[in-house]
Backbone as a ProteinNet text record, in pm:
[ID]
protein_1_A
[PRIMARY]
MPIFVLNEEILFPPVNLAIKEGILAVGGDLSPERLLKAYSEGIFPWYSEDEPIVWWSPDPRFVLFPEGIKISRTMRQVISRNLYTITFDKAFREVITSCSTIDRAHQYGTWITDEMREAYCRLHDMGYAHSVEAWHEGELAGGLYGLSLGRCFFGESMFAKKSNASKAAFIVLVKKLQELGFIIVDAQVYTRHLESLGAFEMPRDEYIAVLRKGLQFETIQGSWSGLLGGNTDGSDGIN
[TERTIARY]
9331.3	9246	9342	9331.7	9424.3	9348.9	9440.4	9394.5	9402.1	9309.4	9295.6	9356.6	9410.6	9463.5	9373.4	9343.1	9269.5	9326	9270.4	9330	9217.9	9233.7	9154.8	9025.5	8954.5	8843.1	8774.9	8634.8	8579.4	8504.2	8577.2	8513.7	8570	8481	8526.6	8503.3	8573.9	8551.3	8456.8	8360.7	8264	8309.3	8227.4	8297.6	8318.9	8247.3	8260.3	8412	8478.6	8628.4	8748.5	8665.4	8751.1	8826.3	8966.8	9041.8	8984.9	9006.8	8944.9	8972.5	9057.7	9081.4	8983.1	8926	8835.3	8883.8	9015.4	9083	9039.7	8970.5	8930	9017.1	9068.3	9157.9	9256.4	9358.7	9414.5	9437.7	9484.2	9513.6	9409.4	9385.7	9273.6	9323.3	9216	9203.5	9089	9067.5	8981.7	8910	8869.3	8783.3	8644.2	8551.2	8420.1	8351.5	8367.9	8289.4	8329.4	8452.9	8503.4	8461.5	8463.6	8422.7	8254.6	8191.8	8047.1	7998	8081.6	8052.2	8078.5	8197.7	8238.9	8155.7	8099.2	8041.8	7869.9	7839.7	7730.4	7740.3	7839.6	7862.3	7936.2	7930.6	7959.7	8133.9	8202.3	8316.8	8368.1	8489.1	8538.5	8701.8	8744.9	8886.8	8939.6	9062.3	9122.7	9275.7	9366.4	9514.3	9592.3	9707.9	9812.3	9871.3	9942.2	10005.2	10103.9	10178.7	10276.3	10270.7	10122.2	10060.9	9969	9960.8	9853.1	9714.8	9636.7	9488.2	9452.8	9373.6	9349.4	9179.4	9128.3	8985.2	8926.2	8836.7	8786.3	8643.4	8608.6	8463.6	8478	8478.4	8499.3	8365	8379.1	8271.8	8295.3	8220.8	8085.1	8111.4	7991	7978	7894.9	7964.8	7899.8	7814.1	7678.7	7567.8	7498	7420.7	7304.2	7186.9	7056.8	6942.2	6891	6863.7	6823.7	6722.9	6629	6522	6577.7	6700.9	6756.7	6843.9	6856.7	6948.8	6926.6	7038.4	7011.7	7082.3	6966.1	7022.9	7009.1	7143.7	7167.4	7090.4	7069.9	7016.8	7105.3	7247.2	7322.7	7343.9	7322	7300.5	7157.7	7066.4	6933.5	6951.7	7019.9	7050.5	7128.6	7232.1	7309.8	7267.6	7165.8	7102.9	6981.2	6901.8	6783.4	6847.4	6973.8	7035.7	7086.2	7091.8	7152.4	7310.9	7391.1	7507.6	7596.1	7525.7	7592.5	7469.2	7540.3	7437.4	7497.1	7387.5	7429.7	7379.7	7479.9	7446.8	7471.9	7430.1	7484.4	7533.8	7638.6	7728.3	7756.9	7779.7	7827.8	7999.8	8054.2	8206.1	8270	8236.1	8304	8449.4	8488.8	8654	8719.7	8657.8	8705.7	8684.9	8558.3	8529	8628.1	8643.1	8731.2	8877.7	8919.6	9043.9	9096.5	8963.4	8969.1	8985.5	8899.5	8910.2	9035.3	9099	9247.5	9332.5	9329.7	9431.8	9398.9	9302.6	9252	9329.7	9436.7	9487.4	9413.5	9361.9	9276.8	9320.9	9440.9	9496.4	9424.8	9407.7	9361.6	9242.9	9159.7	9045.6	9031.7	8935.5	8957	8887.5	8924.3	8876.5	8960.1	9058.2	9148.1	9251.8	9304.3	9402.5	9377.7	9325.3	9282.4	9372.2	9444.4	9534.2	9495.4	9595.8	9532	9465.1	9527.7	9447.2	9303	9273.7	9154.9	9075.9	9134.8	9046.5	9007.2	9108.4	9034.3	8913.7	8957.2	8833.6	8708.4	8707.4	8572.5	8539.6	8599.2	8580.1	8511.2	8540.3	8493.7	8355.5	8326.6	8215.8	8096.7	8169	8083.2	8004.8	8123.5	8099.5	7985.6	7974.5	7901.1	7766.1	7731.3	7640.8	7594.5	7723.3	7709.6	7774.3	7855.6	7919.1	7889.7	7874.9	7786	7858	7864.9	7919.1	7814.6	7831.4	7754.9	7855.4	7794.1	7916.1	7828.9	7888.2	7864.9	7944.8	7883.6	7950.8	7930.7	8028.6	8013	8090.6	7988.2	8026.9	8075.9	8070.6	8096	8206.7	8276.5	8391.9	8343.9	8401.3	8364.1	8451.4	8330.9	8366.9	8363.5	8300.1	8300.2	8227.1	8223.8	8135.6	8173.2	8118	8156.6	8102.6	8156.7	8144.8	8099.4	8039.6	7993.1	7915.7	7887.2	7827.6	7700.9	7588.4	7466	7445	7375.3	7328.6	7199.5	7102.5	6983.1	6931.3	6886.4	6831.8	6935.8	7077.9	7204.5	7313.2	7334.3	7434.2	7536	7676.5	7810.8	7884.6	7895.3	7994.1	8113.1	8214.2	8343.8	8419.6	8416.7	8502.9	8432.5	8478.9	8410	8537.9	8504	8616.3	8528.8	8591.9	8551.5	8669.8	8646	8726	8678.1	8531.2	8483.7	8396.1	8371.1	8308.9	8168	8140.4	8004.1	7976.5	8070.8	8041.1	8007.7	8086.9	8063.2	7937.8	7903	7772.7	7671.9	7672.9	7568.7	7503.2	7631.7	7637.8	7567.5	7612.8	7587.9	7424.3	7392.8	7239.1	7142	7186.3	7115.6	7102.1	7187.7	7214.1	7111.7	7128.7	7051.3	6893.6	6849.8	6703.7	6690.8	6743.1	6706	6688.9	6785.6	6785.7	6669.4	6646.3	6518.3	6366.5	6358.6	6264.1	6278.6	6362.3	6392.6	6357.4	6344.9	6337.1	6437.7	6573.1	6699.7	6672.5	6707.4	6720.7	6847.2	6956.7	7086	7202.9	7276.7	7390.9	7482.6	7580.9	7709.1	7826.3	7857.3	7979.5	8096.6	8109.8	8196.8	8273.6	8325.2	8381.4	8357.1	8355.3	8325.9	8400.5	8325.7	8388.6	8290.7	8342	8281.7	8198.7	8250.9	8189.8	8012.6	8037.5	7921	7821.5	7893.5	7815.2	7738.4	7756.9	7674.4	7560.6	7563.2	7489.7	7377.5	7407	7317.6	7354.3	7473.2	7518.8	7572.5	7571.4	7605.9	7657.5	7705	7765.6	7646.6	7666.3	7600.5	7664.9	7615.4	7681.2	7696.5	7820.9	7819.2	7720.8	7687.1	7571.3	7437.8	7411	7289.5	7288.8	7402.8	7429.6	7416.5	7469.9	7460.7	7319.2	7217.1	7088	7019.8	7049.7	6979	7035.4	7177.2	7238.2	7142.9	7150.4	7080	6923.3	6864	6720.7	6703.1	6821.8	6831.1	6842.6	6963.8	6983.6	6873.8	6752.7	6650.4	6567.2	6600.8	6563.4	6653.5	6585	6661	6737.1	6861.5	6968.5	6921.1	6946.7	6895.4	7034.2	7057.7	7174.5	7184.4	7281.3	7302.5	7337.5	7319.4	7374.7	7256.4	7277.5	7197.5	7183	7218.6	7223.1	7086.3	6969.5	6850.8	6740.3	6824.4	6753.2	6684.9	6745.2	6731.9	6627.5	6609.7	6529.2	6572.3	6496.3	6521.6	6601.7	6579.3	6599	6759.2	6845.8	6982.4	7028.6	6955.5	6982.1	6977.9	6891.1	6885.6	6782.3	6718.5	6667.6	6518.7	6454.3	6326.3	6339.3	6229.1	6206.8	6286	6381.8	6467	6410.1	6364.7	6317.3	6321.4
3538	3493.5	3515.5	3452.6	3505.5	3612.7	3674.9	3780	3701.9	3697.6	3619.6	3707.1	3633.8	3671.7	3647.4	3741.2	3726.5	3672.1	3614.4	3589.3	3624.1	3582.7	3642.5	3638.4	3527.6	3502.3	3616.7	3650.8	3770.8	3679	3673.3	3598.8	3681.9	3695.6	3733.8	3641.3	3636.4	3518.5	3627	3550.5	3612.9	3721.5	3808.1	3942.4	3919.7	3806.9	3808.5	3704.7	3732.5	3642.5	3751.9	3882.2	3983.7	3999.9	4048.1	4089.6	4193.4	4198.4	4321.4	4444	4474.9	4604.7	4639.5	4520.6	4531.2	4491.4	4455.5	4404.6	4258.2	4237.3	4097.5	4037.7	4106.8	4040.8	4144.1	4091.6	4161	4107.7	4216.9	4182.4	4193.5	4098.8	4120.6	4245.8	4305.4	4444.5	4530.7	4617.4	4734.9	4714	4603.5	4594.7	4635.5	4684.8	4729.8	4599.2	4497.9	4361	4328.9	4338.5	4313.8	4419.9	4548.3	4645	4664	4608.1	4614.6	4479.4	4354.2	4247.8	4309.2	4376.4	4414.9	4490.7	4591.2	4689.1	4613.5	4506.5	4466.3	4346.1	4327.9	4234	4287.6	4430.3	4522.1	4505.4	4535.3	4542	4658.2	4704.6	4812.7	4825.5	4908.8	4899.3	5044.7	5015.5	5140.7	5094.8	5173.5	5137.7	5253.2	5231	5334.2	5325.7	5425.9	5416.5	5294.2	5276.1	5161.4	5021.7	5016.5	4892	4800.7	4679.3	4608.2	4676	4611.7	4669.5	4584.1	4677.7	4625.6	4613.6	4517.1	4502.6	4522.6	4602.3	4616.1	4585	4529.8	4531.8	4556.8	4670.6	4695.2	4669.1	4621.8	4636	4708.7	4783.8	4833.3	4914.6	4946.4	5001.6	5143.3	5248.5	5376.6	5432	5447.5	5479.3	5576.7	5623.9	5713.9	5665.4	5655.8	5631.6	5784	5794	5923.7	6013.2	5943.8	6006.7	6076.4	6004.6	6060.6	6163.6	6234.6	6347.3	6450	6501.8	6630	6752.3	6846.7	6937.3	7079.5	7104.9	7231.8	7385.5	7458.8	7575.3	7673.3	7646	7717.4	7651.6	7520.2	7487.6	7486.9	7501	7569.4	7682.6	7772.3	7905.5	7902.1	7839.5	7819	7772.3	7695.8	7632.3	7745.3	7777.5	7874.3	8000.7	8043.3	8159.7	8127.1	8009.4	7976.7	8001.1	7989.4	8031.7	7931	7802.5	7718	7667.4	7636.9	7580.2	7442.1	7340.8	7213.1	7152.3	7045.1	6973.7	6831.1	6742.4	6604.8	6559	6500.3	6431.1	6526.6	6634.3	6776.2	6744.8	6693	6716.5	6617.9	6497.3	6375.1	6372.2	6377.4	6368.6	6464.7	6616.2	6706.2	6699.7	6635.4	6580.5	6485.7	6400.8	6285.3	6302.3	6421.3	6461.2	6553.8	6635.9	6733.9	6643.5	6538.7	6456	6378.1	6357.5	6304	6385.1	6506.9	6628.6	6664.4	6620.7	6617.6	6532.8	6568.1	6495.2	6493.4	6337.4	6338.8	6201	6234.8	6072.6	6003.2	5867.8	5761.9	5777.3	5808.6	5784.1	5674.5	5593.9	5520.3	5592.9	5609.4	5675.7	5801.4	5834	5938	5928.6	5833.5	5814	5754.4	5835.6	5794.4	5803.5	5688	5650.7	5671	5694.4	5713.7	5586.3	5477.8	5378	5361.1	5417.4	5428.1	5508.4	5637.2	5737	5697.7	5630.4	5582.4	5445.9	5377.7	5279.2	5336.9	5448.5	5503.2	5577.4	5647.9	5708.8	5614.9	5476.1	5392.4	5359.5	5338.5	5329.8	5440.6	5559.6	5662.4	5660.9	5627.7	5601.9	5508.9	5403.7	5286.6	5352.8	5443	5497.1	5467.6	5390.3	5340.6	5457.9	5514.6	5616.9	5745.6	5818.9	5974.6	6072.8	6196.4	6285	6388.6	6498.6	6599	6724.9	6835.3	6943	7058	7138.8	7253.6	7362.2	7477.3	7563.2	7699.9	7771.3	7910.8	8015.3	8082.7	8207.2	8133.3	7989.8	7941.1	7852.9	7850.8	7750.4	7651.2	7553.8	7427.6	7427.4	7448.5	7476.1	7384.8	7252.7	7122	7026	6903.3	6823.3	6666.9	6576.9	6461.2	6340.3	6189.2	6102.5	5966	5882.5	5755.8	5662.1	5557	5470.5	5428.5	5399.7	5373.1	5246.5	5153.2	5003.3	4987	4943	4944.4	5052.7	5026.1	5180.8	5208.5	5168	5193	5295.3	5400.3	5456.1	5472.7	5440.4	5402.6	5559.6	5613.3	5744.6	5698.4	5773.5	5722.6	5840.1	5960.1	6086.2	6210.7	6329.8	6449.6	6555.6	6647.7	6780.5	6919.6	7017.9	7148.1	7249.7	7335.5	7443.6	7583.6	7553.8	7692	7615.2	7696.3	7654.5	7596.5	7483.2	7423.3	7354.1	7364.1	7353	7190.1	7107	6963.2	6919.5	7007.6	6978.5	7005.2	7095.6	7140.2	7053.2	7000.3	6884.4	6777.2	6750	6589.2	6633.3	6712.7	6724.5	6742.2	6797.6	6790	6643.8	6589.3	6435.9	6346.6	6369.7	6271.2	6321	6420.6	6461.6	6397.3	6419.8	6355.9	6201.8	6143.3	5980.5	5978	6047.9	6015.6	6017.2	6099.7	6108	6006.1	5948.9	5836.8	5682.3	5704.6	5550.1	5491.2	5544	5503.6	5452.8	5373.4	5297.3	5317.4	5351.4	5354.3	5406.5	5512.4	5572.1	5531	5449.7	5401.4	5485.4	5543.7	5619.5	5531.8	5429.5	5331.2	5315.7	5414.3	5443.3	5593.9	5617.8	5695.4	5819.8	5923.6	6071	6156.3	6253	6348.4	6445.4	6492.5	6552.8	6507.4	6368	6285.6	6264.4	6269.4	6194.4	6357.2	6454.6	6560.8	6574.2	6526.7	6516.6	6405.4	6310.9	6189.8	6074.8	6037.8	5904.3	5844.9	5712.5	5651	5533.4	5463.4	5318.2	5186.3	5102.1	4994.9	4870.9	4741.9	4639.5	4573.4	4516	4487.5	4390.1	4311.5	4205.4	4259.9	4356	4452.8	4526.3	4598.9	4657.4	4564.6	4443.8	4359.1	4312.4	4291.5	4280.3	4388.3	4510.8	4640.2	4649.5	4623.6	4605.6	4534.8	4400.5	4303.3	4330.5	4417.8	4451.2	4575.9	4661.6	4780.1	4711.7	4617.4	4577	4480.1	4468.7	4393.6	4485.8	4631.4	4725.4	4759	4801.2	4805.3	4931.6	4912.9	5026	5126.9	5266.9	5416.5	5417.3	5370.6	5379.6	5485.4	5521.7	5637.7	5774.5	5874.3	5997.9	6053.3	6121.5	6189.5	6317.7	6380.5	6524.6	6580.7	6503.7	6558.9	6544.5	6484.6	6434.6	6563.8	6686.3	6808.9	6875.6	6838.1	6945.5	7069.5	7175.6	7315.4	7367.7	7308.9	7368.3	7321.4	7384.3	7351.2	7418.5	7474.4	7537.8	7447.2	7326	7222.2	7260.4	7373.6	7415.8	7341.1	7294.8	7228.7	7104.7	7123.8	7009.9	7039.8	7154.2	7156.9	7294.7	7271.3	7384.3	7363
14556	14443.9	14304.4	14228	14106.6	13995	13919	13828.7	13685.3	13627.5	13498.1	13388.1	13299.4	13158.6	13052.4	12982.2	12865.1	12722	12660.9	12520.3	12402.9	12298.8	12186	12177.4	12265.1	12286.3	12374.3	12315.4	12368.4	12513.4	12622.8	12714.6	12860.2	12938.8	13082.6	13196.2	13296.5	13386.3	13487.9	13590.2	13659.7	13755	13751.9	13814.7	13973.9	14063.6	14183	14214.3	14090	14102.4	14102.3	14097.1	14095.9	14242.7	14240.1	14373.5	14442.1	14570.6	14685.8	14623.7	14555.9	14475.1	14357	14305.6	14193.1	14044.4	14071.3	13928.9	13900.9	13800.1	13743.4	13630.6	13555.3	13451.7	13358.9	13278	13218.8	13103.5	12998	12859.6	12773.7	12667.7	12559.4	12477.5	12424.7	12350	12372.2	12310.7	12324.4	12205.7	12135.7	12047.6	12069.2	11969.3	12019	12063.5	12022.6	12069.7	12206.9	12246.9	12387.7	12477.8	12446.3	12537.6	12567.8	12463.8	12493.3	12571.6	12556.5	12639.8	12784.1	12805	12944.8	13019.5	12926.3	12986.5	13043.2	12929.2	12954.4	13094.3	13131.7	13233.2	13381.5	13364.4	13479.3	13516.9	13386.3	13397.2	13296.8	13319.3	13232.1	13243.5	13127.8	13146.4	13192.8	13261.4	13331.8	13327.6	13278.6	13270.4	13272.2	13282.9	13218	13061.2	13054.3	12889	12911.7	13009.2	13004.4	13083.7	13096	13153.4	13036	13069.6	12976.2	13031	12899	12970	13081.6	13185.9	13316.3	13333.6	13358.3	13366.6	13484.2	13549.6	13682.9	13702.4	13810.6	13844.6	14009	14017.9	14191.3	14251.4	14412.2	14517.1	14597.4	14647.4	14600	14455.2	14402.8	14279.3	14277.4	14248.6	14268.2	14160.6	14191.2	14115.8	14124.9	14030.9	14049.6	13996.4	14068.7	13971.4	13943.6	13817.1	13764.5	13841.6	13881.4	13968	14080.4	14136.9	14247.4	14239.8	14131.8	14105.4	14210	14237.5	14384.2	14273.8	14274.8	14205.7	14311.6	14348.4	14437.4	14396.7	14465.8	14439.9	14367.4	14361.2	14290.6	14144.7	14133.8	14019.6	13932.7	14003.9	13958.3	13891.3	13946.2	13907	13776.9	13765.4	13672.2	13537.6	13581.8	13432.5	13410.1	13498.5	13481.8	13419.5	13443.2	13384	13257.3	13209.1	13068.9	13041.9	13158	13174.1	13066.7	13026.2	12953.2	12848.9	12693.9	12602.2	12606.3	12633.3	12646.2	12519.5	12467.4	12345.4	12378.9	12296	12288.8	12170.8	12192.1	12070.4	11946.7	11985.4	11894	11877.4	11984.5	11997.9	12071.4	12018.4	12107.4	12130.2	12018.6	12009	12091.9	12095.1	12176.4	12301.2	12346.4	12486	12539.3	12469.9	12510.1	12553.3	12430	12452.1	12565.6	12580.7	12720.6	12832.8	12847.6	12962.7	12996.5	12886	12894.2	12943.1	12971.2	12986.1	13139.9	13208.4	13332.1	13412.1	13523.6	13614.6	13734.5	13748.9	13865	13943.7	13995.9	14042.2	14127.7	14113	14230.1	14151.8	14062.3	13986.7	13893.4	13885.7	13773.1	13626.3	13501.9	13434	13386.3	13447.5	13431.8	13351.6	13313.4	13246.6	13098.2	13016.4	12877.6	12786.9	12745.5	12657.6	12529.9	12421.4	12271.9	12217.7	12299	12259.1	12306.4	12414.2	12464.5	12387	12369.7	12295.3	12189	12087	11943.7	11969.8	12087.9	12096.2	12115.7	12199	12218	12124.3	12058.1	11928.5	11823.9	11814.5	11723.3	11785.4	11922.6	11957.2	11957.2	11936.8	11924.5	11766.1	11699.5	11536.5	11533.9	11621	11623	11670.6	11745.5	11795.2	11956.7	12010.6	12142.3	12257.8	12221.8	12293.6	12273.4	12401.3	12340.6	12437.8	12407.6	12493.4	12498.4	12607	12638.1	12678.7	12602.5	12575.5	12657.6	12721.7	12805.5	12738.9	12647.9	12562.7	12651	12628.2	12695.7	12578.2	12526.1	12417.5	12300.3	12267.6	12172.2	12195.3	12305.7	12363.1	12409.8	12424.1	12502.7	12652.1	12740.5	12870.9	12969.3	12923.2	12992.8	12939.2	13002	12945.3	12995.4	12924	12985	12873.3	12881	12776.6	12857	12788	12843.6	12739	12768.2	12707	12742.9	12649.3	12656.6	12617.8	12671.7	12655.3	12715.3	12669.9	12720.6	12765	12888	12966.5	13062.3	13049.5	13136	13076	13157.5	13099	13176.7	13113.8	13168.6	13182.4	13267.7	13263.6	13266.7	13194.7	13170.8	13256	13210.3	13253.2	13229.9	13293.1	13260.3	13297	13265.7	13281.6	13255.3	13330.9	13330.4	13328.9	13226	13204.3	13295.2	13309.9	13377.5	13488.4	13607.2	13715.6	13679.6	13714.3	13717.8	13576.2	13507.2	13348.2	13338.2	13423.6	13393.2	13448.2	13582.2	13653.2	13592.5	13511.7	13447.8	13324.1	13262.2	13142.7	13213.2	13309.4	13381.6	13431	13496.4	13557.8	13434.4	13309.3	13180.2	13133.5	13123	13094.3	13172.6	13319.5	13382.9	13375.5	13369.1	13341.3	13218.5	13109.3	12998.3	13000.6	13077.2	13072.5	13161.4	13260.1	13355.3	13275.8	13152.3	13050.8	12960.8	12937.3	12841.1	12889.3	13035.9	13110.4	13164.7	13170.3	13207.6	13365.2	13391.9	13499.7	13623.9	13559.5	13629.3	13560.7	13628.2	13598.6	13646.9	13576	13675	13632.9	13753	13792.4	13845.7	13831.3	13852.5	13983.6	14055	14177.4	14265.6	14390	14422.1	14394.1	14396.7	14397.3	14484.6	14515.2	14618.8	14530.7	14386	14304.7	14262.2	14237.5	14204.7	14323.6	14436.2	14557.6	14589.5	14576.7	14592	14493.6	14403.5	14270.4	14307.2	14411.8	14442.7	14427	14356.6	14344.3	14486.2	14506.1	14597.2	14589	14693.6	14645.1	14677	14575.6	14591.4	14606.6	14654.1	14648	14496.9	14461.5	14331.7	14302.5	14367.1	14338.9	14296.5	14380.1	14361.9	14203.7	14201.6	14096.8	13960	13948.6	13837.4	13829.7	13932.2	13899.6	13846.7	13879.5	13815.1	13682.1	13660.3	13522.9	13425.9	13469.4	13411.1	13357.8	13429.2	13423.4	13292.4	13317.6	13217.7	13098.7	13077.9	12947.9	12874.4	12946.4	12861.7	12768.9	12789	12689.7	12566.3	12458.4	12338.1	12375.3	12311.8	12296.4	12227.3	12256.5	12175.7	12111.3	12001	11924.9	11798.8	11798.6	11698.3	11773.3	11702.9	11744.9	11833.5	11935.3	12037.1	12016.5	11914.1	11899.1	11902.4	11865.5	11865.3	11973.9	12095.8	12186.8	12269.3	12289.9	12358	12259.2	12126.3	12058.9	12060.1	12071.7	12059.5	12191.1	12284.8	12405.1	12451.9	12401	12426.2	12563.2	12639.7	12777.3	12862.1	12818.8	12913.4	13035.4	13026	13165.4	13175	13081.1	13058	13180.5	13248.7	13382.4	13485.3	13489.6	13620.1	13650.3	13780.9	13883.8	14011.2
[MASK]
+++++++++++++++++++++++++++++++++++++++++++++++++++++++++++++++++++++++++++++++++++++++++++++++++++++++++++++++++++++++++++++++++++++++++++++++++++++++++++++++++++++++++++++++++++++++++++++++++++++++++++++++++++++++++++++++++++++++++++++++

């Protein structure tokens, strides 16, 4: 099966034409319009600095339903003891830059080129891309970033400088997404880290059906910095 080459037109081939490894197309650009269309169709970019832009739609897809989040006793203690202060959209560029320095070979979303960083910062400025930060004694200890469309959240990358910092950020995010009526968190491909939190593999056609359902809702666009209210420890609703 061929790999499609994109041109200037904001258009992708059907995801079922991706090759076995999940690659669907190469080329194009990282304009906001193309990125938003890609995610709305179950496609995301991942490529190295010396490669053309590569667009992926793997089968199966690694996902988490917000109501299915698994919180271990250890993580309940981490959150209840307020080891980390959790914020949304307070340090997006710092989070994505930190994610780009984490070497996690053989995982999509790890190699964040300068071009990708600037593209997602543009989406953040437009209110589509969001960060979750875990702070310890005023220093950024971990976090994650991703996109939100409709009632779907597309996780891109996470990092931790201190033990359990990224897990704490992710758990608080997912609990908030659950409150807001989000129906799915797209983690793209398998990681043991997220499997321990309740993520699982779903056939791509089932994922696309859930994605379409979630995209029927209005996107919560803009800064998410106020979503936690005054409860920045993130412990509300986690017991």
